[in-house]
C-alpha positions in Angstrom: -55.8 -21.4 33.1 -56.1 -19.9 29.7 -54.8 -16.6 31.0 -51.7 -18.3 32.4 -51.0 -20.0 29.1 -51.3 -16.7 27.3 -48.9 -15.0 29.8 -46.4 -17.8 29.5 -46.5 -17.6 25.7 -45.9 -13.9 25.8 -42.9 -14.3 28.1 -41.4 -17.0 25.8 -41.9 -14.7 22.8 -40.1 -11.8 24.5 -37.2 -14.2 25.4 -36.9 -15.4 21.8 -36.9 -11.8 20.4 -34.2 -10.6 22.9 -32.1 -13.7 22.0 -32.3 -13.1 18.3 -31.6 -9.4 18.7 -28.5 -10.1 20.8 -27.1 -12.4 18.1 -27.6 -9.8 15.4 -25.9 -6.8 17.1 -23.4 -5.5 14.6 -20.1 -3.7 15.2 -20.4 0.1 14.8 -19.2 1.2 11.4 -15.5 2.0 11.4 -14.7 0.0 14.5 -12.7 -3.2 14.3 -14.0 -6.4 16.0 -12.8 -7.0 19.6 -10.8 -10.1 18.6 -7.9 -8.9 16.5 -7.0 -12.5 15.5 -10.2 -13.2 13.6 -9.6 -14.7 10.2 -11.3 -11.8 8.3 -11.9 -8.4 9.6 -13.1 -5.2 8.0 -11.0 -2.2 9.0 -12.8 1.2 8.7 -14.9 0.2 5.6 -15.7 3.8 4.9 -12.0 4.4 4.1 -10.7 1.1 2.7 -12.1 -0.4 -0.5 -11.4 -4.0 0.5 -11.1 -6.1 3.7 -7.9 -6.8 5.4 -7.3 -10.6 5.7 -5.7 -11.2 9.1 -3.9 -14.4 9.9 -5.5 -16.4 12.7 -2.1 -16.7 14.4 -2.2 -15.3 18.0 0.7 -13.0 18.6 2.2 -13.1 22.1 2.6 -9.3 22.2 0.3 -6.5 21.0 2.9 -3.8 21.4 2.9 -1.8 18.1 6.7 -1.5 17.8 7.1 -5.2 18.5 4.7 -6.0 15.7 6.6 -3.8 13.3 9.9 -5.3 14.3 8.4 -8.8 13.8 7.1 -7.9 10.4 10.4 -6.5 9.2 12.2 -9.6 10.6 9.9 -12.0 8.6 10.4 -9.8 5.5 14.1 -9.9 5.8 13.9 -13.7 6.0 11.8 -13.8 2.8 8.5 -14.7 4.4 6.5 -11.8 2.9 3.1 -13.4 3.6 3.8 -13.6 7.3 5.2 -10.1 7.3 2.1 -8.8 5.4 -0.2 -10.4 8.0 1.7 -8.8 10.9 1.7 -5.4 9.3 -2.0 -5.7 8.7 -2.4 -6.5 12.4 -0.4 -3.4 13.2 -2.9 -1.3 11.2 -5.7 -2.5 13.4 -3.9 -0.8 16.4 -2.9 2.3 14.5 -4.8 2.7 11.1 -3.0 5.8 10.2 0.6 4.6 10.8 2.6 5.1 7.7 5.2 2.4 8.4 2.9 -0.7 8.1 0.9 1.0 5.4 3.9 1.5 3.2 5.3 -1.9 4.0 2.2 -3.7 2.9 2.1 -1.6 -0.3 5.7 -2.6 -1.1 5.0 -6.3 -0.4 1.9 -6.5 -2.6 3.7 -4.5 -5.3 6.5 -7.1 -5.3 3.8 -9.8 -5.6 2.4 -7.9 -8.6 -0.9 -7.3 -6.9 -1.0 -3.9 -8.3 -4.6 -3.0 -7.5 -3.9 -3.7 -3.8 -0.7 -1.7 -4.0 -2.7 1.2 -5.4 -5.1 1.0 -2.5 -2.4 1.0 0.2 -0.1 3.6 -1.5 -3.2 5.8 -1.9 -3.7 5.7 1.9 0.0 6.1 2.5 -0.1 9.2 0.3 -2.9 10.7 2.3 -1.1 10.2 5.6 2.3 11.1 4.3 1.8 13.9 1.7 5.2 15.4 2.2 7.3 12.4 1.1 8.3 12.1 -2.6 8.0 8.3 -2.3 4.3 8.7 -1.5 3.8 9.9 -5.1 6.4 7.7 -6.9 5.2 4.5 -5.3 1.6 5.2 -6.2 2.4 6.4 -9.7 4.6 3.3 -10.4 1.8 1.0 -9.2 -0.6 2.7 -11.6 2.0 2.4 -14.3 2.4 -1.3 -13.7 -1.3 -1.7 -13.8 -1.2 0.0 -17.2 -3.2 3.0 -16.0 -0.9 5.6 -17.4 -3.2 8.6 -17.2 -3.7 8.0 -13.5 0.0 7.6 -13.0 0.7 10.9 -14.7 -1.9 12.6 -12.5 -0.1 11.4 -9.4 3.3 12.5 -10.7 1.9 15.9 -11.4 0.5 16.1 -7.9 3.9 15.2 -6.6 5.6 17.9 -8.6 3.2 20.5 -7.0 3.6 19.1 -3.4 7.4 18.4 -3.3 10.1 21.0 -3.4 12.2 21.2 -6.6 15.3 19.6 -5.0 13.3 16.4 -4.4 11.9 16.1 -8.0 14.6 13.6 -9.1 12.5 10.4 -8.6 9.4 12.1 -10.1 11.4 12.9 -13.2 12.5 9.3 -13.4 9.0 8.0 -13.3 7.9 10.7 -15.8 10.6 9.5 -18.2 9.3 6.0 -18.0 5.7 7.1 -18.6 6.6 9.3 -21.6 8.6 6.4 -23.1 5.7 4.0 -22.6 3.4 6.5 -24.4 5.9 6.8 -27.3 7.2 10.3 -26.6 10.9 9.6 -26.7 12.0 13.2 -26.8 10.2 14.1 -23.5 11.4 10.8 -22.0 15.0 11.8 -22.8 14.5 15.3 -21.3 13.0 13.9 -18.1 15.7 11.3 -17.8 18.4 14.0 -18.1 16.7 16.1 -15.4 16.5 13.0 -13.1 20.2 12.4 -13.5 21.0 16.0 -12.8 19.3 15.7 -9.4 20.1 12.1 -8.5 23.5 11.6 -10.1 24.9 8.1 -9.2 22.0 7.6 -6.9 19.7 7.2 -9.8 20.5 3.5 -10.2 19.2 2.8 -6.7 15.8 4.1 -7.9 15.5 1.6 -10.7 14.0 -1.9 -10.7 13.2 -4.3 -13.6 9.7 -4.6 -12.4 8.8 -1.2 -13.8 11.8 0.7 -15.2 13.0 -1.5 -18.1 11.3 0.9 -20.5 14.0 3.4 -19.7 16.6 1.3 -21.4 15.0 2.1 -24.7 15.9 5.8 -24.4 19.2 6.3 -26.4 20.9 8.4 -23.8 20.2 5.8 -21.1 23.6 4.0 -21.4 25.5 7.2 -21.1 23.8 8.2 -17.9 23.7 4.8 -16.2 27.0 3.1 -15.5 26.4 -0.6 -15.8 23.1 -2.5 -16.3 20.0 -1.9 -14.1 19.6 -4.7 -11.6 16.7 -5.9 -9.5 17.0 -4.5 -6.0 15.6 -6.2 -2.9 12.9 -4.6 -0.8 12.6 -2.0 0.4 14.8 -0.5 -2.3 12.6 -2.0 -5.0 10.7 1.2 -5.3 12.2 4.7 -5.4 13.1 6.0 -2.0 
């Protein structure tokens, strides 16, 4: 009788241990949870420095192109929050896709969430190192976060990676940085170089959110025909 009770107790103990273990199984590091509509999900934590907050809305289609189209559609309608959620969902399917990565960066930049913009544009720069906008977007985000030294470092990296013919936007950001640091002469020189490469296209690269400092450069009015205006996304950052 005593032996039966002991055996039964041991069996119950094993069942309890197995049950507790099953409930504490964790997702492998770097793998998203199976349910992509979970409220909060960590995507490749060894690469991203914050979690991606995913809307609990269930999307009728998980086709990547369909998600991107939906995101841009909501963006055009002015619903940036919904667009951001959809682009984040797209990243769960393709973490290295530059389209949703850049789009989220632009959205959070417009919302003045500059630390988040730095995070996304840093990732975008890693997966798209040949595009000048990779460096200008990241540098401008640092600039708006008042991290001027970091911004200059990114611009210098851009100069070393991008061919000379594509340096126009980099000179434009450099002019803004120099003016912010009180070096008006260098700011003027960089602004002239930017105009030489961009011509009338230079106005498309400007936005009040970051480039108003350029208006303090005396030669600005002679290079820019008409006042700088806010430009809607995606033209809000240099192309």
